[in-house]
Each structure stands twice: as C-alpha cells, then as structure tokens.
N, C-alpha and C positions, 0 to 999 in steps of 0.2 A: 531451439531455445538454449543458447550457449553463453550469452553475455548477460550477466546479472549486475545491475547497478545498485549500489548501496549508498544511502545518504548518511554521511558522517557528520555528526554534531554532538557536542558534549552535553547530552541531555539524559533524562531518566530512561528513555527508550533505547539508547544505543546498544546495550548488551543484548537485548532481546532481538532487535533487528539484525545485529551482527551474527548471532547464532543462527537465525532463520536464513540469512543470506548464505552462510556457509553450508547449511543442510541442503538448500536448494541447488547450490553450485556443485556440490559433491554428487548429488543424485543425478544431475544432468550432465556430469563431466564437462562443466563449463568453466568460464573465466569470471572472476569477481573484480568488478570495477568499483573502487571506493572514491566517492566524490565529497570533498569538503568545499561547500559554497559559502562564502562569507564576504559581504561587500564592505569596502572601506569608504566610509562617509565622514570626512572631516567636518567638524562642527565649529562654528564661530559664536562666541558669546560677547556681549557688549556690556561694559561697566557703565551704569547710568550716571555715575558721579564724574568720572574722569573722561569718559568717552573713549577710553582705550579698548582695544579689542584683544582678546586672548584666544589663541588657537589651542584647543585641547588635543593632546597627542593620543587620540583614541586608536589611531592606526598602529602605534607602537605596541600598545597592550593587546590589541587584537592579534597582531602578528606573533607576539610571544605565546599567546594561547594556542594559535594555530600550529606553531612549531612543536609545542608540548603534546598536542593531540596527535599530530602526525607521528611523532616519535613513539608514542604509546601504541598507536594502531599498527605501525610497521613492526614493532616488537611482537605484538600478538599474531600478526599475519605470518611472520617468518616461521612460526611454529606450526602452521596449518599445512594441510596436504592439498591445497588448491592453488592454481595459478592466479595471480592478482596484480593489480597496479593501483597506485594511489595518486589522485589528481586533485588540484585545488583550482577553484574558479572564483574570480573577483566579481561575484554577482549575488543578488538576493536569492534565497534558497530555491523557491519555485522556478525562477527563471533559469538558474544554473542547472537544475535537474531536468527541466524540459529540454534545454539545449543539448544536454549530454545524452538524452534518451534517443536521439536520432539513430545511433548505432548500438542500442541496447535492446534486449528481448524482454526483459522483466526488470521492474524496479522494486526496491524494498524500502518502505517508509514505516513509521510508527503510527499507531492509532491516536485518537484524541482522548484516550483514557489515561490513567496513571496520575502522576503528580500534577495537580491542577496548575501550579506555577512553573512547571518545567516539562511541558509536553508539547506535542506537535499541534500548532494552531490549525483549526478546521479550515481556515482560509488557505493555508499551504496545501493541505490535502485536496481541497477543491480545485485550486489552480493547477496542480500537477495532474490529478486524475482526469479533469475535463480538458486539459491542454496538451495531453500526449496521446500517442496512438499505441501504447504498449500496456500490457496488464501491470497492475500495481498490487504488490502484497502489502496490506495494511496490518501490521503486527502489533498485538497488545503488549504492553510493557511487561505483563506478568507471565507471558508465554515465551520462554527462552529456547524455542526449537520450532522447526517446521517439519512435521511428520509426513513426508511425501508418500509413504506407504500405507497410511491410514485411510479410513473411509472419507469420502468427500461428498458434500452436499452442494448441489447447484440450484440456486433460486431462479425459478423460471416464470416469466410473465408474458412470454411471446414477443418481447420488444426487440428493437434493433440493438439496444444496449446489452440486453441479456445474451443475444446472439454473439456480439463481439466478445463478451466476457467468456462465454463457453468456448468459442473458437481459440481465443488466446490462451486458455488454460489447458488445452488438449495435451501438451507435453507433460504436464503435471498429472492430469487425470489418467494418463496411460500407466502411471506408477501407483495409483490408488488401489487399495484392496477392494473397495466398493464405490460405486458412484450412484448417488440418489438424486433424482430430479424432483424438486419439491415445488408444487404449484399451489399458491394460496388464492382461492377463488375470491374475486371482488365484484362479482356480478357484471363482468364485461367479457367480451369475446377476445380471444387471443389472435394476434396477427399471425403468429407461428405457434401451432399447438405443441404441447410437450412431446408428442410422438415424433414430430419432426426433429426435435433436439436429440431424442434417443436414437433415431435412425442415423442422424449425422455422426454421433459418437460411434455407432456400430461400424461405420465405414472406416473408422480409425482403429478398429479392433477393441473398442471399449464397450463393455456391457454396462447397462444402467437399469435402474428401477424407478418408475414414476410414482410419486405420492401426490394424490390430488386431495388437498385439504381445504377446509372452510375456516374463515376467520371468525365467524359468528360474533361473539362479543369481545374478541381479542384483536389487537392490532396486527398488521402484517408482520412487523418485526418480532413481536412476541411469538407468533406461530413459527417463524423461521428459527428463532432461538430455541424454542421447544423441540423442533425437529433436529437441530444440531445436537442437543443434549440426548434425545431419545436414540438417535442413530449413532451416537458416539463419534461424530465427525471430527476429523483433524483440522479441516478448514472449510470455508464457505466461499463458493464462487457466485458472483452476482454482478449485474450491470449497475453502473453509477448513473444516477439520473439528475440532470441539472435543469433548472427552470427560471433562472434569473441571472442578470449580469452583475448584480451587487455581490461583492466578495463574501459577505456574511451569509448570503442566501444562495450560494452557488449550487448546493446539493439539495436534492429532494429530501422529504421528511424521513423516509425509511433509510436512505443512505446515511444521512446525518446521525440518526439514532444508532445504527450499527457501527459507525465509525467511533462512537463513544462507548457503546455497551457490549459489543460482540466479544465473547470470551475466547474465541478461536481466531486464527488469522483469516483475513478476508483476501480473496483474489478478485480484484475489481477492474473493470474497463468501461470506458464510455463509448 
C-alpha cells in the first residue's frame, strides 16, 4: 500500500481528509496523489421575450476557482515531508476518482457528516465505494488525523464484503497497537466465522481479539459505535454493502448510518 489518492475539493472536509491522507502516507512511506475532479458543463439559457440565447461563462469562474485551489494546495504540500503530485480531471467527482483509482492502493474521502450544505453527498460515497476495488478511508470532518498506531476495530459478519475490507486493510492493521474483531449477532449463520478472520490476520503477523456481541434492543450500528468507544478505537474497518441500483439507495442501512454518524475514520471496501 504505497499510493494514496486524496480527493481535493474546496469543502468543509478538505482539512480533515488532507491531514488523514498525510498521516497514512507517512506511516506507509508512500506517495500522495491529489486529484481535483471538476467537470466543465456550459449552460445555455433562453430569453422568453427576445428568443436570444445567452451562454453563461461558468467555465471561466470554475477555472479561476481551480487555479486558486491548486495554488493553495501546492503551497501546503511543499512544506510536507511526503512525495506528492497534483492532478486535475475534467470529470464528475465519482467518475474521476474511480478512473484514477486504477493505480492507487487507498483513497481518502470525507464522510457525509459535517456542514449539511457543504459536505460529501452520500451518492458520491456510494458510487466510489461500490465502483472501485480499493479500500476507501471515509474521514469525519471533525477528526483531523488518522492514528495508524492506535487500536483498530474490524466489524465482522462473515460476508464477502467484510473479507475484502479486512484484506485491504492489512497494511494499516499491521501498524495498529491492537486489533479487535467485533461480531454483532443477528440470528444468522456466518459464511466465514470470525475465527477464520483472526487466523487470516495471524498469517500476516497480526494478533487480534474476537468480541462476540448481541444486538438485543440496539441496532447493529449502535453496537459497533459502542464498541469503538469502549475499545478506544482510532478507526473502524468494515465492508460496504449495496442492495439497489438507485443512487440514493446504493448503500445498505448500516453503511449509510455509519457514513453519517461514525466519530472515527472508516476503512471500507466492497
């Protein structure tokens, strides 16, 4: 895991995901790829009285904003101790990120928390997470770091997606002080029992502890968040589950809830 892809956009989560990306890149002795994806879509408006058409020069203003953002980011990056590059893509955010992920090992996005009117839309998170083959760090706006050396919690339900997330997070889990595999029983059999996940990690030299919990009257996400708090976890590893083709319903209920409410970074994969 050497190539870290950072989504650059002038929004409320930029500082948090920038710091998280730097922390991860340093810890892995990697390279930081910064991507600014911004489509240019000229618009035509028609005057109902004269029938004349007016072309709004949205491209000009968008380009000025991009130049200012690039200058700011390059100034900040020039003072950091990691190798980096800055690229721009004339594409919608999710499409540009997915395309650039082909030669990346990890992507850093923001969660759907934070400023309601200036945050990452859940549709972008869904499109990217379900449309790429690399782990994605979903960083809360309020957390301006990624503590790779802290305890980690792995949410395990024995699914294909959980296995992908665990496997993708191995380079990070190797650096964690503790790894806790949390299973929330939902009265169903696991395709892959948690012991298999623990044994898999042991082959990579990673020790882990299994916590078998019951949901009882609580939701799965509430049990996971309680475990994160009790265990003092720095981040949560989990599979992202999708069940519909509609953009607004790309993610399952637990995934959507944690993308909004998780107080620590998520490392997710589909």
